[in-house]
N, C-alpha and C positions, 0 to 999 in steps of 0.2 A: 527588519520586520522579527516580530518575537514568533516563535512556533505558537504560543496558545492564542495570537492573535490571526493566525491565518486562516483566510477564509478560501477555500479551495473554488468554491461556485463566484465569488466576485474578480478572483483571479482568472478564471477560465470566460467569464464575460468581457472582459475589459476587451476593448476595441482594439488594441495592438496584439493580442492573443488570438482574436477571432481573424484578424487579417493572416498573421502566421499561419493560421490552421487550413485557412482558405487556398492560401499559397502552397501549401502542403500538399492539400487532398486536390486541388484544383474544383473543388466544391462540386465534384462529381460523385453523386448522389449513390452509384452502383458501389463506386470505391470507399464510401464512406461507410454505408452498411453491409458490405461484403462479408461473405460467410468465410471464415477462415479455418482450418481444420487443424487441428493440433494433433500430433502423433506421439507427443511423450507424455500424454498424461496417462500414470498409472493408477490402478485402482488401490482405492483405501485401504492402508492395513489397521485392523483393530487388536488393541492388546488390552489384556487383563491387567490392571495395578494396582499394587496397594496405595495406599491414601499418601503415604511416605515416598513412593514412586511418581504418584501423579504431581505432586509439589514440585519435586525435582523437575520433571518434563515440564512444567507449566513454567517454571523460573528459568528454565534454558532458552524456551520459545520467547518468553517475556523480554530477554535479554537481546535475542536475535533481531525481535521485533525494533525494538528500540534501537540497533544497530542499522536498520534499514531506512525506518524513520529518519536518522540522523544524515544517512548518505542520501536520501532524496530531498529533504527540506531543510537539511543544514543545521536541524536542531540537536540542540545536546539533551537527551534525557537521562535524568538521574534515577537509579533506580528507588531512592525514597520517594519520587513522584510518582511511581508506579504503582496503582493498587490490585490487589488479588480479589477475583472475583468469585 
């Protein structure tokens, strides 16, 4: 399956995936919709950057996102396919 053809909704709604999810959760609505506490949340940090510094930070995070994407979905994202917004 090509990463560009990947449809997360279709994958999630497949019968075999739903069976696995029901087996994992036991279809316990309290367990499915429970509130979890995240203790490691840190407040955001704000920095004043020049345009050049911002571009460097943007490039760094774009590369990190591509690495995470390839780990999760097995896709190989090249920097030439990435666009700057």
